[in-house]
N, C-alpha and C positions, 0 to 999 in steps of 0.2 A: 527137724530141728530138735535137738536134744537140750536138756536142761544144762548140760555141761558147757555149751557154747554161749550161754547167757541170753539166747533169743526168746526163751519162754518168759523171761522177766524184763526184757528190754522195753524201753519207753514207747516203742512203736509197734508192740506186739499186736494190739487190737487193729491198728491200721493195716498191718501185714496180713492178718486174718481176713479182714474185709477185702483186701486186694486179691487174696487167694479165692475167696468166695466169689468175687466178681469175675475172676478169670474162669473159674469152673462154670459159673452161671452163663457166661458168654459162650462157652463151648456147647452147653446144653441148648441155648437159644439158637446157635448156629445149626445144630443138628435138626432141631424142630423146623427151622426155616427151610432147610434143604429137603426135609421130608415133605413139607407142604409144596415145595417146588416140584418134586417128583409126582405127588398126587395131582397137582394142577396140570402138569404136562401130560401125564400118561393116563390118569383115570378120568379127569374132567375135560381133557383136551382143550384147556384154557390156561396156558402158562402165565402165572403172575409175573409182572415185570419188576416188582419191588424186591423179590427174594434175593437176587444176586447182590445188589447194593447193600442190603441189610446183612446178608451173610458176611460180606467183606468187612463191614463195620464190626460185627461180632468177633470176627477173627482177629482184627486189630486190637480190640479190647482184651481178648484172651491172651494174646501174645505179649502185649506191653505190661499188663498187670502181672502175668506170670513171670516175666523177665525181672520186674522189680522185686518180687518175692525171691527169685533166684539170686539177685544181688545181695539181699539181706542175709540169706543163708550161705552166701559165697559159693554157690553151686553154679558158677559161671566160668567161662574161659579166662584163665588168669596165670598162665605159665607156672603151674604148680610144681613142675619138676625143678625149675630154677629156684623157687622159694625153698623147696625141700633140700636142695643141694647147698643152699647158703648156710653160712655159719650163724651162730647165735646173735652176732652183732648185725649182720645184714638181713636176716630173715624179717624182723619187724619193720625194717626200712622198706623192703620190697613189698611187704603186705600193705604198708601205708601208701606207697606209690600206686599200687593197684586200686586202692580205695579212692585215692585222689582222681585217678583216671576215670573211674566209674562215676564219681560225683560230677566231674567236668562234662562227661558225655550226657549225664542226666540234665545238667543245666542247658547245654546246647540243644538237646531234644526239646526241652520245654520252651525255650525262647523261639527257636526256629519254627516249631509247630504252631505256637501262638501267632506268630506273624503270618504263617501260611493259612491258618484258620480264619484270621481276620480278613486277609486278602481274597479268600475264595468263598466267604460266607454267603455272598449274594448270588452265587452261581448254583443253580439247581442240579442235582444228580440226575442223570438220565435213568428213567424207569422208576424213580421213587420221589416222593415229595420231601426230599431232604436237601439241606444246603451242602455243597461240596466241602465246606469248611468243617463239617462234623467229622470227616475222616481224620482230621488232625487232632481231635480231642483225645483219643487214646494215647497219642504220642506226647501230648502235653501232660496228661495225668501220669502216664508211665514214667516219663522223664523226671517229673517232680518227685515221684516216689523213689526212683532209682537214686537220685541225688540225696534225698533224705535218708534212705536206708544205707547208702555208702558212708555218709557222715556218721550215722549211728554206729557203724562197724568200728569207727575209731575208738569208741568207748567200750566195746565188747571184745572179749578174747577172740583170737583167730580160730577158725574152724580147721583143725588139723586132721588129716586122715588117720585112721586107726592103724597103729603099728603092732597091735597085738596079734599073735599067732593063734590060729585055731587050736583048741585043746587037743593034745595028743601029738603035736608036731614039735 
């Protein structure tokens, strides 16, 4: 994220930084849980049952928070060739459509995962003292952030790939 794309000064920069820290922390926690799984299984000959459900939860947090940050920096799949090929009239319209689609997907993720979390909260996860509904929390949080960051992009300049040629060419 460079200063030229407005993201360093955007209204949700602290929220995006927290999401990035949360995503990275979830990956670190995932690795630590898996290390404990290996130690328990092979060194202690007593495989802990909670490691797989917790690792899965950490993976979901890492993915959804990372995806939201990717939406904010527009480092996501968005038919970039079509946008680049468009003329000056259509380019902003296509970028707006991509942002609307991202915001809509974020809203859907938030709503459906909230429903699923509520409906499965009373069911316990096999192998861990966790409610099944907790697996939908990363999707709720990530979906809300995706929507928020996509809306924020309407007010920030588009991230355009560099067209500069390396020196000497």
